[in-house]
PyMOL commands that place a pseudoatom at each C-alpha (Angstrom):
pseudoatom trace, name=CA, resn=MET, resi=1, chain=A, elem=C, hetatm=0, pos=[-0.277, -0.106, -0.036]
pseudoatom trace, name=CA, resn=SER, resi=2, chain=A, elem=C, hetatm=0, pos=[0.950, 3.674, -0.351]
pseudoatom trace, name=CA, resn=ARG, resi=3, chain=A, elem=C, hetatm=0, pos=[1.416, 5.952, 2.188]
pseudoatom trace, name=CA, resn=GLU, resi=4, chain=A, elem=C, hetatm=0, pos=[-1.331, 7.620, 0.602]
pseudoatom trace, name=CA, resn=THR, resi=5, chain=A, elem=C, hetatm=0, pos=[-3.649, 5.112, 1.133]
pseudoatom trace, name=CA, resn=ASN, resi=6, chain=A, elem=C, hetatm=0, pos=[-2.527, 3.997, 5.199]
pseudoatom trace, name=CA, resn=ILE, resi=7, chain=A, elem=C, hetatm=0, pos=[-3.378, 8.469, 5.439]
pseudoatom trace, name=CA, resn=ILE, resi=8, chain=A, elem=C, hetatm=0, pos=[-6.717, 7.892, 4.067]
pseudoatom trace, name=CA, resn=ILE, resi=9, chain=A, elem=C, hetatm=0, pos=[-7.297, 4.801, 6.069]
pseudoatom trace, name=CA, resn=LEU, resi=10, chain=A, elem=C, hetatm=0, pos=[-5.776, 5.821, 9.213]
pseudoatom trace, name=CA, resn=ILE, resi=11, chain=A, elem=C, hetatm=0, pos=[-8.180, 8.985, 8.996]
pseudoatom trace, name=CA, resn=ARG, resi=12, chain=A, elem=C, hetatm=0, pos=[-11.189, 6.655, 8.641]
pseudoatom trace, name=CA, resn=TYR, resi=13, chain=A, elem=C, hetatm=0, pos=[-10.505, 4.766, 11.040]
pseudoatom trace, name=CA, resn=LYS, resi=14, chain=A, elem=C, hetatm=0, pos=[-9.978, 6.936, 13.792]
pseudoatom trace, name=CA, resn=LYS, resi=15, chain=A, elem=C, hetatm=0, pos=[-13.345, 8.955, 12.491]
pseudoatom trace, name=CA, resn=ALA, resi=16, chain=A, elem=C, hetatm=0, pos=[-15.012, 5.770, 12.699]
pseudoatom trace, name=CA, resn=VAL, resi=17, chain=A, elem=C, hetatm=0, pos=[-13.315, 5.443, 16.651]
pseudoatom trace, name=CA, resn=GLY, resi=18, chain=A, elem=C, hetatm=0, pos=[-15.286, 8.741, 17.343]
pseudoatom trace, name=CA, resn=PHE, resi=19, chain=A, elem=C, hetatm=0, pos=[-18.604, 8.042, 15.807]
pseudoatom trace, name=CA, resn=MET, resi=20, chain=A, elem=C, hetatm=0, pos=[-18.413, 4.824, 18.300]
pseudoatom trace, name=CA, resn=LYS, resi=21, chain=A, elem=C, hetatm=0, pos=[-17.759, 5.964, 21.064]
pseudoatom trace, name=CA, resn=ARG, resi=22, chain=A, elem=C, hetatm=0, pos=[-19.880, 9.020, 20.357]
pseudoatom trace, name=CA, resn=ILE, resi=23, chain=A, elem=C, hetatm=0, pos=[-23.009, 7.024, 20.395]
pseudoatom trace, name=CA, resn=ALA, resi=24, chain=A, elem=C, hetatm=0, pos=[-21.906, 4.993, 23.542]
pseudoatom trace, name=CA, resn=GLU, resi=25, chain=A, elem=C, hetatm=0, pos=[-20.980, 8.444, 25.016]
pseudoatom trace, name=CA, resn=LEU, resi=26, chain=A, elem=C, hetatm=0, pos=[-24.476, 10.262, 24.250]
pseudoatom trace, name=CA, resn=ARG, resi=27, chain=A, elem=C, hetatm=0, pos=[-26.910, 6.600, 25.500]
pseudoatom trace, name=CA, resn=LYS, resi=28, chain=A, elem=C, hetatm=0, pos=[-24.907, 6.862, 29.138]
pseudoatom trace, name=CA, resn=GLU, resi=29, chain=A, elem=C, hetatm=0, pos=[-24.985, 9.986, 29.555]
pseudoatom trace, name=CA, resn=LYS, resi=30, chain=A, elem=C, hetatm=0, pos=[-29.106, 9.870, 28.815]
pseudoatom trace, name=CA, resn=HIS, resi=31, chain=A, elem=C, hetatm=0, pos=[-28.909, 6.740, 31.310]
pseudoatom trace, name=CA, resn=LEU, resi=32, chain=A, elem=C, hetatm=0, pos=[-30.020, 4.560, 28.911]
pseudoatom trace, name=CA, resn=ASN, resi=33, chain=A, elem=C, hetatm=0, pos=[-28.630, 0.845, 28.415]
pseudoatom trace, name=CA, resn=GLN, resi=34, chain=A, elem=C, hetatm=0, pos=[-27.925, -0.387, 24.918]
pseudoatom trace, name=CA, resn=ILE, resi=35, chain=A, elem=C, hetatm=0, pos=[-32.103, -2.298, 25.255]
pseudoatom trace, name=CA, resn=GLY, resi=36, chain=A, elem=C, hetatm=0, pos=[-33.359, 0.602, 26.388]
pseudoatom trace, name=CA, resn=LEU, resi=37, chain=A, elem=C, hetatm=0, pos=[-32.001, 2.956, 23.591]
pseudoatom trace, name=CA, resn=GLY, resi=38, chain=A, elem=C, hetatm=0, pos=[-32.886, -0.284, 21.231]
pseudoatom trace, name=CA, resn=LEU, resi=39, chain=A, elem=C, hetatm=0, pos=[-37.154, 0.143, 22.056]
pseudoatom trace, name=CA, resn=LYS, resi=40, chain=A, elem=C, hetatm=0, pos=[-36.313, 3.821, 21.734]
pseudoatom trace, name=CA, resn=LEU, resi=41, chain=A, elem=C, hetatm=0, pos=[-35.276, 3.245, 18.531]
pseudoatom trace, name=CA, resn=ASN, resi=42, chain=A, elem=C, hetatm=0, pos=[-37.362, -0.092, 17.536]
pseudoatom trace, name=CA, resn=VAL, resi=43, chain=A, elem=C, hetatm=0, pos=[-33.854, -1.997, 16.988]
pseudoatom trace, name=CA, resn=SER, resi=44, chain=A, elem=C, hetatm=0, pos=[-32.818, -4.882, 18.783]
pseudoatom trace, name=CA, resn=GLN, resi=45, chain=A, elem=C, hetatm=0, pos=[-29.722, -4.038, 21.517]
pseudoatom trace, name=CA, resn=LYS, resi=46, chain=A, elem=C, hetatm=0, pos=[-27.632, -6.007, 19.112]
pseudoatom trace, name=CA, resn=MET, resi=47, chain=A, elem=C, hetatm=0, pos=[-27.954, -3.488, 17.036]
pseudoatom trace, name=CA, resn=ILE, resi=48, chain=A, elem=C, hetatm=0, pos=[-26.701, -0.991, 19.855]
pseudoatom trace, name=CA, resn=SER, resi=49, chain=A, elem=C, hetatm=0, pos=[-23.810, -2.806, 19.761]
pseudoatom trace, name=CA, resn=ALA, resi=50, chain=A, elem=C, hetatm=0, pos=[-22.964, -3.525, 16.655]
pseudoatom trace, name=CA, resn=TYR, resi=51, chain=A, elem=C, hetatm=0, pos=[-22.478, 0.197, 15.738]
pseudoatom trace, name=CA, resn=GLU, resi=52, chain=A, elem=C, hetatm=0, pos=[-20.894, 1.596, 18.940]
pseudoatom trace, name=CA, resn=SER, resi=53, chain=A, elem=C, hetatm=0, pos=[-18.396, -1.745, 18.154]
pseudoatom trace, name=CA, resn=GLY, resi=54, chain=A, elem=C, hetatm=0, pos=[-18.182, -0.096, 14.282]
pseudoatom trace, name=CA, resn=ALA, resi=55, chain=A, elem=C, hetatm=0, pos=[-19.362, -4.090, 12.792]
pseudoatom trace, name=CA, resn=HIS, resi=56, chain=A, elem=C, hetatm=0, pos=[-22.822, -2.005, 11.348]
pseudoatom trace, name=CA, resn=GLN, resi=57, chain=A, elem=C, hetatm=0, pos=[-23.236, 1.609, 10.812]
pseudoatom trace, name=CA, resn=PRO, resi=58, chain=A, elem=C, hetatm=0, pos=[-27.074, 3.556, 11.703]
pseudoatom trace, name=CA, resn=SER, resi=59, chain=A, elem=C, hetatm=0, pos=[-29.402, 4.411, 8.671]
pseudoatom trace, name=CA, resn=ILE, resi=60, chain=A, elem=C, hetatm=0, pos=[-30.215, 7.959, 8.021]
pseudoatom trace, name=CA, resn=ASP, resi=61, chain=A, elem=C, hetatm=0, pos=[-33.326, 7.715, 9.313]
pseudoatom trace, name=CA, resn=THR, resi=62, chain=A, elem=C, hetatm=0, pos=[-31.338, 6.568, 12.411]
pseudoatom trace, name=CA, resn=LEU, resi=63, chain=A, elem=C, hetatm=0, pos=[-28.528, 8.805, 13.154]
pseudoatom trace, name=CA, resn=ILE, resi=64, chain=A, elem=C, hetatm=0, pos=[-32.009, 11.312, 12.974]
pseudoatom trace, name=CA, resn=GLN, resi=65, chain=A, elem=C, hetatm=0, pos=[-33.910, 9.703, 15.421]
pseudoatom trace, name=CA, resn=MET, resi=66, chain=A, elem=C, hetatm=0, pos=[-30.989, 9.425, 17.323]
pseudoatom trace, name=CA, resn=SER, resi=67, chain=A, elem=C, hetatm=0, pos=[-30.312, 13.147, 17.069]
pseudoatom trace, name=CA, resn=ASN, resi=68, chain=A, elem=C, hetatm=0, pos=[-33.717, 14.182, 18.586]
pseudoatom trace, name=CA, resn=ILE, resi=69, chain=A, elem=C, hetatm=0, pos=[-33.233, 11.446, 21.770]
pseudoatom trace, name=CA, resn=PHE, resi=70, chain=A, elem=C, hetatm=0, pos=[-29.865, 12.920, 22.447]
pseudoatom trace, name=CA, resn=GLY, resi=71, chain=A, elem=C, hetatm=0, pos=[-30.685, 16.869, 21.925]
pseudoatom trace, name=CA, resn=VAL, resi=72, chain=A, elem=C, hetatm=0, pos=[-27.249, 16.275, 19.531]
pseudoatom trace, name=CA, resn=SER, resi=73, chain=A, elem=C, hetatm=0, pos=[-27.194, 17.318, 15.677]
pseudoatom trace, name=CA, resn=VAL, resi=74, chain=A, elem=C, hetatm=0, pos=[-26.458, 14.401, 13.449]
pseudoatom trace, name=CA, resn=ASP, resi=75, chain=A, elem=C, hetatm=0, pos=[-22.967, 16.016, 12.790]
pseudoatom trace, name=CA, resn=TYR, resi=76, chain=A, elem=C, hetatm=0, pos=[-22.064, 15.823, 16.209]
pseudoatom trace, name=CA, resn=ILE, resi=77, chain=A, elem=C, hetatm=0, pos=[-23.485, 12.142, 16.048]
pseudoatom trace, name=CA, resn=ILE, resi=78, chain=A, elem=C, hetatm=0, pos=[-20.442, 10.810, 13.080]
pseudoatom trace, name=CA, resn=GLY, resi=79, chain=A, elem=C, hetatm=0, pos=[-17.569, 12.977, 14.579]
pseudoatom trace, name=CA, resn=ASN, resi=80, chain=A, elem=C, hetatm=0, pos=[-18.100, 15.946, 12.097]
pseudoatom trace, name=CA, resn=THR, resi=81, chain=A, elem=C, hetatm=0, pos=[-18.222, 18.513, 14.528]
pseudoatom trace, name=CA, resn=ASP, resi=82, chain=A, elem=C, hetatm=0, pos=[-17.138, 18.995, 18.513]
pseudoatom trace, name=CA, resn=ILE, resi=83, chain=A, elem=C, hetatm=0, pos=[-20.562, 21.398, 18.234]
pseudoatom trace, name=CA, resn=ARG, resi=84, chain=A, elem=C, hetatm=0, pos=[-23.152, 19.743, 19.938]
pseudoatom trace, name=CA, resn=THR, resi=85, chain=A, elem=C, hetatm=0, pos=[-26.481, 21.616, 19.498]
pseudoatom trace, name=CA, resn=PRO, resi=86, chain=A, elem=C, hetatm=0, pos=[-27.579, 21.484, 16.284]
pseudoatom trace, name=CA, resn=VAL, resi=87, chain=A, elem=C, hetatm=0, pos=[-27.619, 25.473, 14.627]
pseudoatom trace, name=CA, resn=GLU, resi=88, chain=A, elem=C, hetatm=0, pos=[-30.948, 25.455, 13.189]
pseudoatom trace, name=CA, resn=LYS, resi=89, chain=A, elem=C, hetatm=0, pos=[-32.019, 25.681, 17.489]
pseudoatom trace, name=CA, resn=PHE, resi=90, chain=A, elem=C, hetatm=0, pos=[-29.401, 28.338, 18.341]
pseudoatom trace, name=CA, resn=LEU, resi=91, chain=A, elem=C, hetatm=0, pos=[-30.495, 30.473, 14.138]
pseudoatom trace, name=CA, resn=LYS, resi=92, chain=A, elem=C, hetatm=0, pos=[-34.326, 29.512, 16.043]
pseudoatom trace, name=CA, resn=ASP, resi=93, chain=A, elem=C, hetatm=0, pos=[-32.616, 31.416, 19.333]
pseudoatom trace, name=CA, resn=GLY, resi=94, chain=A, elem=C, hetatm=0, pos=[-31.220, 34.607, 17.291]
pseudoatom trace, name=CA, resn=LEU, resi=95, chain=A, elem=C, hetatm=0, pos=[-27.645, 33.854, 17.265]
pseudoatom trace, name=CA, resn=THR, resi=96, chain=A, elem=C, hetatm=0, pos=[-24.683, 33.484, 15.040]
pseudoatom trace, name=CA, resn=SER, resi=97, chain=A, elem=C, hetatm=0, pos=[-22.697, 30.874, 13.905]
pseudoatom trace, name=CA, resn=ASN, resi=98, chain=A, elem=C, hetatm=0, pos=[-19.869, 32.546, 15.739]
pseudoatom trace, name=CA, resn=GLU, resi=99, chain=A, elem=C, hetatm=0, pos=[-21.720, 32.999, 18.708]
pseudoatom trace, name=CA, resn=ILE, resi=100, chain=A, elem=C, hetatm=0, pos=[-22.570, 29.475, 18.919]
pseudoatom trace, name=CA, resn=GLU, resi=101, chain=A, elem=C, hetatm=0, pos=[-19.233, 28.654, 17.378]
pseudoatom trace, name=CA, resn=LEU, resi=102, chain=A, elem=C, hetatm=0, pos=[-17.735, 31.259, 20.937]
pseudoatom trace, name=CA, resn=LEU, resi=103, chain=A, elem=C, hetatm=0, pos=[-19.981, 29.416, 23.189]
pseudoatom trace, name=CA, resn=ASP, resi=104, chain=A, elem=C, hetatm=0, pos=[-19.074, 26.180, 22.143]
pseudoatom trace, name=CA, resn=ILE, resi=105, chain=A, elem=C, hetatm=0, pos=[-15.362, 26.978, 22.361]
pseudoatom trace, name=CA, resn=PHE, resi=106, chain=A, elem=C, hetatm=0, pos=[-16.552, 28.959, 26.630]
pseudoatom trace, name=CA, resn=LYS, resi=107, chain=A, elem=C, hetatm=0, pos=[-17.697, 25.476, 27.809]
pseudoatom trace, name=CA, resn=GLU, resi=108, chain=A, elem=C, hetatm=0, pos=[-14.779, 23.049, 26.896]
pseudoatom trace, name=CA, resn=LEU, resi=109, chain=A, elem=C, hetatm=0, pos=[-12.796, 25.878, 29.335]
pseudoatom trace, name=CA, resn=ASP, resi=110, chain=A, elem=C, hetatm=0, pos=[-11.879, 25.436, 32.967]
pseudoatom trace, name=CA, resn=ASN, resi=111, chain=A, elem=C, hetatm=0, pos=[-13.051, 27.832, 34.875]
pseudoatom trace, name=CA, resn=GLU, resi=112, chain=A, elem=C, hetatm=0, pos=[-9.585, 30.009, 35.568]
pseudoatom trace, name=CA, resn=LYS, resi=113, chain=A, elem=C, hetatm=0, pos=[-9.787, 29.741, 31.268]
pseudoatom trace, name=CA, resn=GLN, resi=114, chain=A, elem=C, hetatm=0, pos=[-13.635, 30.724, 31.422]
pseudoatom trace, name=CA, resn=GLN, resi=115, chain=A, elem=C, hetatm=0, pos=[-12.389, 33.663, 34.013]
pseudoatom trace, name=CA, resn=LYS, resi=116, chain=A, elem=C, hetatm=0, pos=[-9.699, 34.251, 32.018]
pseudoatom trace, name=CA, resn=ALA, resi=117, chain=A, elem=C, hetatm=0, pos=[-11.452, 34.288, 28.314]
pseudoatom trace, name=CA, resn=LEU, resi=118, chain=A, elem=C, hetatm=0, pos=[-14.387, 36.651, 29.854]
pseudoatom trace, name=CA, resn=GLY, resi=119, chain=A, elem=C, hetatm=0, pos=[-11.487, 39.383, 30.820]
pseudoatom trace, name=CA, resn=ILE, resi=120, chain=A, elem=C, hetatm=0, pos=[-9.715, 39.332, 27.056]
pseudoatom trace, name=CA, resn=LEU, resi=121, chain=A, elem=C, hetatm=0, pos=[-13.927, 40.165, 25.955]
pseudoatom trace, name=CA, resn=PHE, resi=122, chain=A, elem=C, hetatm=0, pos=[-13.968, 42.628, 29.041]
pseudoatom trace, name=CA, resn=ALA, resi=123, chain=A, elem=C, hetatm=0, pos=[-10.753, 44.398, 27.960]
pseudoatom trace, name=CA, resn=LEU, resi=124, chain=A, elem=C, hetatm=0, pos=[-11.971, 44.032, 23.416]
pseudoatom trace, name=CA, resn=LYS, resi=125, chain=A, elem=C, hetatm=0, pos=[-15.452, 45.661, 24.895]
pseudoatom trace, name=CA, resn=TYR, resi=126, chain=A, elem=C, hetatm=0, pos=[-15.131, 48.416, 26.647]
pseudoatom trace, name=CA, resn=TYR, resi=127, chain=A, elem=C, hetatm=0, pos=[-10.969, 49.224, 26.460]
pseudoatom trace, name=CA, resn=GLU, resi=128, chain=A, elem=C, hetatm=0, pos=[-10.717, 49.206, 23.147]
pseudoatom trace, name=CA, resn=LYS, resi=129, chain=A, elem=C, hetatm=0, pos=[-11.406, 53.103, 21.199]
for i in range(1, 129): cmd.bond("trace and resi %d" % i, "trace and resi %d" % (i + 1))
show_as sticks, trace
zoom trace
């Protein structure tokens, strides 16, 4: 195999692993076991296990159902973004995409870094003329 092929395989593998982990993490956050999620999706526990192990990929319809159950975007579930909340919800609430990104990054910071970020924002707002 060529170096480029190996890189492509590695990228796809990392994305698939992230995808599998996301489903399991979201399920656990909702305090659901595989049987419970399966009941909500009208699939078997075995199928949920297959999604989480990477043996099978959910259909688009199943991903949309998961998105509604977990309250996250399909893009978040499949690993295309680290922004959990569907953009449509923020846009309906009047936030721009820059504001959404800012909030998402801010939420990932620990308390000390959040305080520093707020200080920087206050400085930009009140002290720059």
